[in-house]
C-alpha positions, 0 to 999 in steps of 0.5 A: 916901271917893272920890266918883264924879261925872257918873253919873246920867242927869240930871247926864249930860243937864246934861253935855252941854248946858252942858260946853264942847266943844273949838274946830274949831282945837284940833282941827285943831292936833291933826291938823296934828301927827298927820299930820306924825307918821304921815301920812294916812290917820286910821283909828281915834281913841280918845276916853278919858274922853268923858263925853257925847262932844262931843269924840267927835263932832267926831273923827269928821269925821276919822277911818274909826272913833272909840270914845269910852271912859267909865266912866260909862253915864249919861254914854255913853247920852247920848253914844249919842243925840248920835251921828249918825255911823256911824262913832262907837260908844262902849264903857264901859272905864276909861281904864287898860283901853283896848278896843282891839287892841295898836298899832290906834289911831292918835290917843288923846285925853283933853279935859279928863279926864286928872285923873281917870285913874291917870295911870301906867297909862293911859299904859302902855295907852294907849301900848299901843294907839299905832300906830308913830308914832301919838299921844296928845293930852291937851286941855284948853281951859278953863283952865290946868292943870298936871298934878302926879302922884307917879311920872308925869313931870309935868314932861314931860307938862306940857310935851307939853301946852304944844307 
């Protein structure tokens, strides 16, 4: 049986308080890679599986608009309470059905959340929303992690993540 985690308000508040945030250095590495790939300006980023919004907030310093997407209303409520910048919006949506038009997004991130998604469907939808030369950043900054999913080009994804 599947368990739906991170949905209660108390759990979401604890997630905000205790979850490790990505480092500024890591975010800068992603931005440097994006700039090499497509150049500026950086218009739209989508932080998928954003949880309580720690990564979303960091991206807001660098993009005209940032969307934090998550399936949990409680996580999004906590994220909204901490979103002090007007360029941040949150959307209750599945990773496999991103709330964006085709070819509209410069950067799609999944910060320690990819393992929750249906890999092939998420990758297909990320490809749909990314602009030409836009980037997908699958970040994990808490431990070494190997992606292993049947039918999901795991070897290639692990090499991309190491890069």
